C-alpha positions in Angstrom: -19.5 4.2 -4.7 -16.2 2.7 -3.4 -13.1 4.7 -3.9 -9.5 4.0 -2.8 -7.3 7.0 -3.4 -3.6 6.7 -3.0 -1.2 9.6 -2.5 2.4 10.3 -1.4 4.3 8.8 -4.3 7.1 10.6 -6.1 10.8 10.7 -7.0 13.3 10.0 -4.2 17.0 9.2 -4.0 18.3 5.8 -2.9 18.3 5.7 0.9 15.4 8.1 1.1 11.9 7.8 2.5 8.3 8.2 1.4 5.0 7.7 3.1 2.1 6.5 1.0 -1.5 7.0 2.1 -4.7 5.4 0.9 -8.0 6.9 1.8 -11.1 4.8 1.5 -14.7 5.8 1.0 -17.8 3.8 0.4 -16.8 0.8 2.6 -16.9 -0.1 6.3 -13.2 0.3 6.5 -12.6 -1.5 9.8 -14.0 -4.7 8.3 -11.5 -4.9 5.5 -8.0 -6.2 5.4 -5.9 -3.6 3.6 -2.8 -4.1 1.5 -0.2 -2.4 -0.7 0.8 -4.0 -3.9 3.3 -2.8 -6.5 3.7 -3.4 -10.2 6.4 -2.7 -12.8 6.0 -3.0 -16.6 6.1 -6.6 -17.7 5.8 -8.0 -14.2 2.9 -9.3 -12.1 1.5 -7.2 -9.3 3.2 -8.3 -6.1 2.1 -8.0 -2.5 4.3 -5.5 -0.6 2.5 -5.4 2.8 -0.9 -6.1 4.3 -2.7 -5.4 7.5 -5.7 -7.3 8.7 -8.8 -5.9 10.4 -7.3 -7.1 13.6 -4.0 -5.3 12.8 -2.0 -8.4 12.0 0.7 -7.5 9.4 2.5 -9.3 6.7 5.5 -8.1 4.5 7.3 -9.3 1.4 10.8 -10.5 2.3 12.2 -7.8 0.1 10.8 -5.0 2.3 11.0 -6.4 5.8 12.8 -4.1 8.1 12.4 -1.1 5.7 8.7 -0.7 5.2 5.9 -0.4 7.8 2.2 -0.7 7.1 -0.4 0.9 9.5 -4.0 1.8 9.5 -6.2 4.5 11.1 -9.8 3.3 11.2 -11.0 6.7 12.4 -9.7 8.2 9.2 -10.4 5.3 6.9 -6.8 5.4 5.8 -4.0 2.9 5.4 -0.3 4.0 5.3 2.9 2.6 4.0 6.1 4.1 5.5 9.0 3.3 3.2 12.5 3.8 4.4 15.9 3.0 3.0 14.4 3.0 -0.5 16.3 1.2 -3.3 16.1 1.5 -7.0 14.3 -1.9 -7.2 11.5 -0.4 -5.1 10.5 1.7 -8.2 7.0 0.7 -9.2 3.4 1.9 -9.2 2.0 1.2 -5.7 -1.7 0.2 -5.5 -3.9 0.0 -2.5 -6.2 -3.0 -2.0 -9.2 -3.6 0.3 -10.6 -7.1 0.8 -13.1 -8.8 3.0 -14.9 -12.1 3.3 -18.5 -12.8 4.1 -19.6 -11.2 2.0 -16.6 -11.3 -0.3 -15.5 -8.0 -1.7 -12.3 -6.6 -3.2 -11.4 -3.1 -4.4 -8.3 -1.5 -5.9 -7.0 2.0 -6.1 -5.6 3.5 -9.3 -2.0 3.6 -7.9 0.6 6.1 -7.1 4.1 6.0 -8.8 7.3 5.7 -6.8 10.6 6.2 -8.5 13.9 5.7 -6.7 16.8 7.1 -8.6 19.8 9.4 -8.3 
């Protein structure tokens, strides 16, 4: 059974930092590209950052220079370091795992992040 379990969300003041973690079980982690998406009520889920199986990274323009995605294949875990947080970063953050050949995609349940005074 595949599970992606996020942790590390919470309430933080503007300018603060959080580190999200996503622990994967039931997949050959190193073969998957991993991503963080976020969603707010009434909006589509949007890609925040992704990291390929070869460690290439991609970021949404809104988080470039503030967020860093990384992975530890030995721990089957992907991280999202979020610095200089803004109120507009408030959302539920979801972990995603995807691979081709064979095609497979999995989602975590999400961890909420709230940036407020």
